[in-house]
C-alpha positions in Angstrom: -10.8 18.4 25.8 -7.5 19.9 24.7 -5.6 22.2 27.0 -5.9 26.0 27.1 -2.6 26.7 25.4 -3.6 24.5 22.4 -7.0 26.2 22.3 -5.4 29.7 22.2 -2.9 28.6 19.5 -5.7 27.0 17.4 -7.8 30.2 17.7 -4.8 32.2 16.5 -4.0 29.8 13.7 -7.5 30.0 12.3 -7.0 33.7 11.7 -3.8 33.1 9.7 -4.1 29.6 8.2 -7.2 28.2 6.4 -9.0 26.1 9.0 -6.1 26.6 11.3 -4.1 23.7 9.9 -1.7 23.0 7.0 -3.2 19.6 6.2 -7.0 19.1 6.6 -7.2 15.9 8.7 -5.2 17.6 11.5 -8.3 19.7 12.2 -10.0 16.9 14.2 -13.3 17.7 12.4 -14.3 14.1 12.1 -13.9 13.5 15.8 -15.9 16.6 16.9 -12.9 18.2 18.6 -10.0 20.6 18.2 -6.4 19.6 17.7 -3.7 19.8 20.3 -0.5 21.4 19.4 2.8 19.5 19.8 5.8 20.9 21.7 8.0 17.8 21.6 8.1 14.3 20.2 10.5 11.6 21.5 10.4 7.8 21.0 6.9 6.5 21.1 5.5 9.7 22.7 4.5 13.2 21.8 3.9 16.0 24.3 1.6 18.9 23.7 2.1 22.5 24.6 0.0 22.1 27.8 2.4 19.3 29.0 0.2 16.3 28.4 2.0 13.3 26.9 0.5 10.7 24.6 1.5 7.3 23.3 1.5 8.1 19.6 0.2 5.8 16.9 0.1 8.4 14.1 3.9 8.6 13.8 3.7 11.7 11.6 1.5 9.6 9.3 4.1 6.9 8.8 7.6 8.2 8.5 8.6 7.7 12.2 9.3 4.0 11.9 12.1 4.2 14.4 10.1 6.4 16.6 10.3 10.2 17.0 13.7 11.9 17.0 15.9 8.7 16.9 19.5 9.6 17.7 20.9 8.0 14.6 18.7 10.3 12.5 19.1 13.5 14.5 22.9 13.2 14.7 23.0 12.6 11.0 21.0 15.7 10.3 23.2 17.7 12.6 26.4 16.5 11.0 25.3 16.9 7.4 23.8 20.4 8.0 27.2 21.7 9.0 28.2 21.4 5.4 25.0 23.0 4.0 21.3 22.3 3.9 20.7 22.5 0.2 23.0 22.5 -2.8 20.8 22.7 -5.9 23.4 20.3 -7.4 24.1 16.5 -7.2 25.3 15.1 -3.9 26.7 11.7 -2.9 23.8 10.8 -0.6 21.2 10.8 -3.5 23.3 8.1 -5.3 23.5 6.0 -2.1 19.7 6.4 -1.6 19.1 5.4 -5.2 21.3 2.4 -4.9 19.5 1.4 -1.7 16.1 1.7 -3.3 17.2 -0.3 -6.4 18.7 -3.0 -4.2 15.7 -3.3 -1.9 12.6 -2.8 -4.1 12.0 -5.5 -6.7 10.4 -3.3 -9.3 13.0 -0.5 -9.3 15.9 -0.4 -11.8 16.2 3.4 -11.8 14.7 6.0 -9.5 14.1 9.8 -9.4 13.8 11.6 -6.1 11.0 14.2 -5.4 10.0 16.2 -2.4 6.7 14.6 -1.5 4.5 11.6 -2.3 2.2 13.8 -4.3 5.1 14.8 -6.6 6.0 11.2 -6.9 2.6 9.9 -8.0 1.8 12.8 -10.4 5.3 12.4 -12.0 4.9 8.7 -12.3 1.6 9.1 -14.1 3.0 11.7 -16.4 5.8 9.4 -17.2 3.4 6.5 -17.8 1.4 8.6 -20.2 4.5 9.7 -22.0 5.8 6.2 -22.3 2.6 4.6 -23.5 1.4 7.6 -25.5 -2.0 7.2 -23.9 -4.1 9.6 -21.8 -6.4 7.6 -19.5 -5.5 6.2 -16.1 -7.4 4.0 -13.7 -7.4 4.5 -9.9 -9.6 3.0 -7.2 -12.2 4.6 -5.1 -10.9 5.6 -1.7 -7.2 5.3 -2.7 -5.4 8.6 -2.1 -2.4 9.4 -4.3 -1.8 13.0 -3.3 -3.6 16.2 -4.3 -2.7 16.5 -8.0 -5.8 17.6 -9.9 -6.3 14.4 -11.9 -5.9 12.2 -8.8 -8.5 14.0 -6.6 -11.3 11.9 -8.0 -13.0 9.6 -5.4 -10.0 10.1 -3.2 -9.5 8.8 0.3 -7.9 10.2 3.4 -8.8 13.8 4.2 -11.1 14.0 1.2 -13.2 11.3 2.8 -12.9 12.7 6.3 -14.5 15.9 5.2 -17.2 14.3 3.0 -15.8 15.8 -0.2 -14.2 13.0 -2.2 -13.9 15.3 -5.2 -12.2 18.7 -4.8 -13.5 22.0 -6.0 -11.1 23.7 -8.3 -10.4 20.6 -10.5 -11.5 21.3 -14.1 -13.7 18.6 -15.5 -11.3 18.3 -18.5 -8.5 17.3 -16.1 -10.6 14.6 -14.4 -12.2 13.1 -17.5 -9.2 10.9 -18.2 -9.3 9.4 -14.7 -11.4 6.3 -14.4 -12.4 5.4 -10.8 -13.2 1.8 -10.0 -14.1 -0.1 -6.8 -11.1 -1.8 -5.1 -11.1 -5.6 -4.8 -13.7 -5.9 -7.6 -11.9 -7.6 -10.6 -15.0 -7.7 -12.7 -15.1 -3.9 -12.8 -11.6 -3.8 -14.0 -12.2 -6.4 -16.7 -15.3 -4.6 -18.0 -13.3 -1.3 -18.2 -10.4 -2.9 -20.0 -12.6 -4.7 -22.4 -14.2 -1.4 -23.4 -11.1 0.9 -23.5 -8.1 -1.1 -22.6 -6.0 0.2 -25.5 -6.5 3.8 -24.2 -5.3 3.2 -20.6 -1.8 4.4 -19.8 -1.7 3.2 -16.2 -3.3 1.7 -13.2 -2.2 3.3 -10.0 -3.1 1.6 -6.8 -2.2 1.5 -3.2 -1.6 -2.3 -3.0 -2.8 -2.1 0.6 -5.0 1.0 0.7 -4.2 3.1 3.7 -6.4 6.1 3.2 -9.8 4.6 3.6 -8.8 3.0 6.8 -6.5 0.1 6.1 -7.8 -2.4 3.5 -6.5 -5.8 2.6 -6.5 -6.9 -1.0 -8.5 -10.1 -1.7 -6.3 -13.2 -2.5 -5.0 -13.0 -6.1 -6.3 -9.5 -6.7 -2.9 -7.8 -7.1 -1.7 -10.6 -9.4 -4.9 -10.1 -11.4 -4.0 -6.4 -11.8 -0.5 -7.4 -12.9 -1.9 -9.8 -15.5 -4.5 -7.5 -17.0 -2.1 -4.6 -17.4 0.5 -6.9 -19.1 -2.2 -8.0 -21.5 -3.1 -4.5 -22.6 0.4 -2.9 -22.4 -0.7 -0.7 -19.5 1.8 0.5 -16.9 1.1 -0.9 -13.4 2.0 1.6 -10.6 2.2 0.6 -7.0 1.8 3.6 -4.7 3.9 2.4 -1.8 4.3 5.8 -0.2 2.8 4.4 3.0 3.8 0.7 2.7 7.3 1.1 1.2 10.0 0.0 3.7 7.4 -0.2 6.4 5.7 -3.5 5.9 8.8 -5.2 4.6 12.2 -4.4 3.3 10.9 -4.5 -0.3 7.4 -3.3 0.5 4.2 -5.0 -0.4 5.6 -6.3 -3.7 8.1 -8.3 -1.8 5.4 -9.9 0.4 2.9 -10.8 -2.3 5.4 -11.5 -5.1 3.8 -9.2 -7.6 6.2 -6.8 -9.4 4.7 -3.6 -10.8 6.2 -1.6 -13.6 6.7 1.4 -11.4 6.6 2.2 -7.7 6.1 5.5 -5.8 7.8 5.9 -2.4 8.0 8.5 0.4 7.6 8.9 4.2 10.1 6.3 5.7 12.9 7.2 3.2 13.2 10.8 4.4 13.7 10.1 8.1 10.9 12.5 8.9 12.0 15.2 6.4 10.0 16.0 3.2 10.7 13.4 0.5 9.3 11.3 -2.3 10.6 9.0 -5.0 9.3 7.1 -8.1 11.1 4.4 -9.9 10.7 1.4 -12.1 11.9 -0.3 -15.2 14.9 1.4 -16.8 13.1 1.4 -20.1 10.3 3.5 -18.7 12.5 5.7 -16.4 14.7 6.7 -19.4 11.8 8.6 -20.9 12.5 11.3 -18.2 14.4 14.5 -19.0 17.2 15.2 -19.5 17.5 12.0 -21.6 13.9 11.6 -22.5 10.9 13.7 -23.6 8.9 13.7 -20.2 9.8 16.7 -18.1 10.0 16.5 -14.3 12.2 18.6 -12.0 12.5 19.9 -8.4 14.8 22.4 -6.8 15.0 20.5 -3.5 14.8 17.0 -5.0 17.6 14.8 -3.6 18.1 17.3 -0.8 21.2 16.3 1.2 19.5 16.5 4.6 16.5 14.3 3.6 18.8 11.8 1.7 21.2 11.4 4.6 18.4 11.2 7.3 16.5 8.6 5.2 19.6 6.5 4.7 20.4 6.6 8.4 16.9 5.4 9.2 16.9 2.7 6.6 20.3 1.3 7.7 19.2 1.3 11.3 16.0 -0.4 10.4 17.8 -3.1 8.4 20.5 -3.5 11.0 18.0 -4.2 13.8 15.9 -6.5 11.5 13.1 -4.1 12.5 10.3 -5.7 10.5 10.3 -8.8 12.7 10.1 -6.6 15.8 7.3 -4.5 14.3 5.4 -7.6 13.4 5.7 -8.9 17.0 4.4 -5.5 18.4 1.6 -5.4 15.8 0.6 -9.0 16.7 0.5 -8.2 20.4 -1.7 -5.1 19.8 -4.0 -7.1 17.5 -4.4 -10.0 19.8 -5.2 -7.7 22.7 -7.7 -5.6 20.8 -9.5 -8.6 19.4 -9.8 -10.1 22.9 -11.1 -6.9 24.5 -13.7 -6.2 21.8 -15.0 -9.8 21.6 -15.4 -9.9 25.4 -17.4 -6.6 25.2 -19.6 -8.0 22.4 -18.6 -5.1 20.1 -19.0 -5.5 16.4 -15.7 -4.8 14.7 -13.2 -5.5 12.0 -9.5 -5.2 12.6 -7.2 -5.1 9.6 -3.4 -5.2 10.1 -0.2 -5.9 8.2 3.0 -5.6 10.3 3.0 -2.2 11.9 0.0 -0.8 10.0 -3.5 -1.3 11.4 -7.1 0.0 11.4 -10.1 -0.7 13.6 -13.6 -0.4 12.1 -16.8 -0.6 14.2 -18.9 -2.9 12.0 -19.7 -6.6 11.7 -19.3 -6.4 7.9 -16.0 -7.3 6.2 -14.1 -4.3 4.9 -12.8 -4.8 1.4 -13.2 -1.3 -0.1 -14.1 2.3 0.6 -17.9 1.6 0.3 -17.6 -0.9 3.2 -15.4 1.5 5.2 -17.9 4.4 5.0 -20.6 2.0 6.2 -18.9 1.5 9.6 -20.2 3.1 12.8 -18.6 6.6 12.7 -20.2 7.8 16.0 -18.7 4.7 17.8 -15.3 5.7 16.3 -15.6 9.2 17.6 -16.4 8.0 21.1 -13.5 5.5 21.0 -11.0 8.1 19.7 -11.9 10.8 22.3 -11.9 8.3 25.2 -8.4 7.1 24.2 -7.2 10.6 23.7 -8.4 11.6 27.1 -6.4 8.6 28.5 -3.2 9.6 26.7 -3.4 7.5 23.6 -3.2 9.3 20.2 -4.8 7.4 17.3 -5.4 9.0 13.9 -8.3 11.5 14.2 -10.3 10.0 11.4 -11.8 6.5 10.8 -10.3 6.6 7.3 -6.7 6.7 8.4 -4.1 4.0 9.2 -2.4 3.6 12.6 1.4 3.1 12.8 3.6 1.3 15.3 7.3 2.2 15.6 10.3 0.4 16.9 10.3 2.9 19.8 7.0 1.4 21.1 7.6 -1.1 23.9 5.5 -4.0 25.0 4.7 -1.8 27.9 3.3 0.8 25.6 1.2 -1.8 23.9 -0.1 -3.1 27.2 -0.9 0.5 28.4 -2.8 1.1 25.2 -4.8 -2.1 25.7 -5.6 -1.0 29.2 -6.9 2.3 27.9 -8.8 0.5 25.1 -10.6 -1.6 27.7 -11.8 1.6 29.4 -12.7 3.2 26.1 -15.0 0.4 25.2 -17.3 1.5 28.1 -17.9 4.6 25.9 -18.5 2.9 22.6 
């Protein structure tokens, strides 16, 4: 049960904001509760308006890889803001950010900044269509690539949480060029390409889907996508908005050794401020205006605050060799959870890569969204609410990914495991 101040704020919010929230999953509908409102976030913890503090594994849905309000980021924002918060003109930080992305991400030779992951994915698809002069795209069921009309077809994340994987307000003519296939099923992709491969501009995929829980690609699956897109002259787009700079310095593509044609980024590269980016081969990126025929623009793209904050975060992450630390924390959490659930005789699947993780209550392997939606949702609700009551904030949906930050201590992990052991009495 959330505190009285949060209850009052939510009641007021519902009279002014649709559903009382500015992003659907925040409404706690899938866990049969009401959201708490946050007053402060610092390190690994958030504190609500009623004064209760939680160990946070949402991390603003991924960006807070150093933890909340890291000094290196807040000081940077403060200093840069003294000279202005938006210019509407080029600034040095966007060049440095572009250079960092090009240096770190294997697939990127040139990059364009945006203000959100949605902008990045919709722009990347428009560019792929302009480059190939084809209309159709392939996406995968349960993969969420933002809320652009042509991408809200069998989407994940909040769309799954609310039982509406297709959004009202999307004209059929917009969606007809979007082909949805099951993830981790190469035979479905082969059949599709055999039929209309010459018409497909792009495959867009979360290489590790993070919006239907957290799903691991089967061995060789991403390389298969790379091979078939090369065969048909189709652009392969990795949506690494979640995984980019979080699972490794170069993202999933560095880990698996598969290089897409284009990559979409966001979250971590803004230091907590609104940001997105898409980049890839220079040959493709040069189709963008002002030097090419594909138009894309944004008043706040390359905003100095977001660029400077993101650079500060990336430099700190690299300096601290943060990915090794995140792996150690993730491994500690995973080992503990597996031990607790096995001892309790609970059916579960636990998927993790570095600091990203998800727990499913089922005995069945989870390799796509169909498997994820077959897990025990009532058990998840009991688990979530028991942890929340004990001061542990996990994502309020079984179809979201958990995130660990460098601000989490081994003590935080151990406290979480202690709460988990108590929560299992409710599952």
